[in-house]
C-alpha positions in Angstrom: 227.6 140.9 154.1 228.2 142.1 157.7 224.4 142.6 158.2 223.7 139.0 157.0 226.4 137.7 159.4 225.0 139.6 162.4 221.4 138.4 161.6 222.6 134.8 161.2 224.5 134.8 164.5 221.5 136.4 166.3 219.1 133.8 164.8 221.3 130.9 165.8 222.1 132.2 169.2 218.7 133.5 170.2 215.3 133.2 168.4 213.6 134.3 165.2 211.9 137.1 167.1 215.2 138.5 168.3 216.5 138.4 164.7 213.5 140.4 163.6 214.1 143.0 166.3 217.8 143.3 165.3 216.8 143.6 161.6 214.4 146.5 162.4 217.1 148.2 164.5 219.6 147.9 161.6 217.0 149.4 159.2 216.1 152.3 161.5 219.8 153.0 162.1 220.4 153.0 158.3 217.5 155.4 157.7 218.6 157.8 160.4 222.1 157.7 159.1 221.0 158.6 155.6 218.7 161.3 156.9 221.5 162.9 158.9 223.9 162.8 156.0 221.4 164.3 153.6 221.1 161.3 151.3 217.5 160.5 152.2 214.7 162.3 150.4 211.8 162.0 153.0 209.3 163.8 150.7 210.1 161.3 147.9 209.4 158.4 150.3 206.2 159.9 151.5 205.0 160.4 147.9 205.9 156.9 146.9 204.0 155.5 149.9 201.0 157.6 148.9 201.2 156.3 145.3 202.3 159.5 143.6 204.8 159.3 140.8 208.2 160.9 141.0 209.1 163.6 138.6 212.7 162.6 138.3 
């Protein structure tokens, strides 16, 4: 909900392009946070992008 509020305020205050940049920054920050905490399976993401099925 906080993410939606931030994006809404940025969109209203600035432009659509600024909102997209903030959304990308939020996404990158979330991915880095999950990677550092060990909750992100990078090899699983790479395999999914390549179209390989997960064994789990």
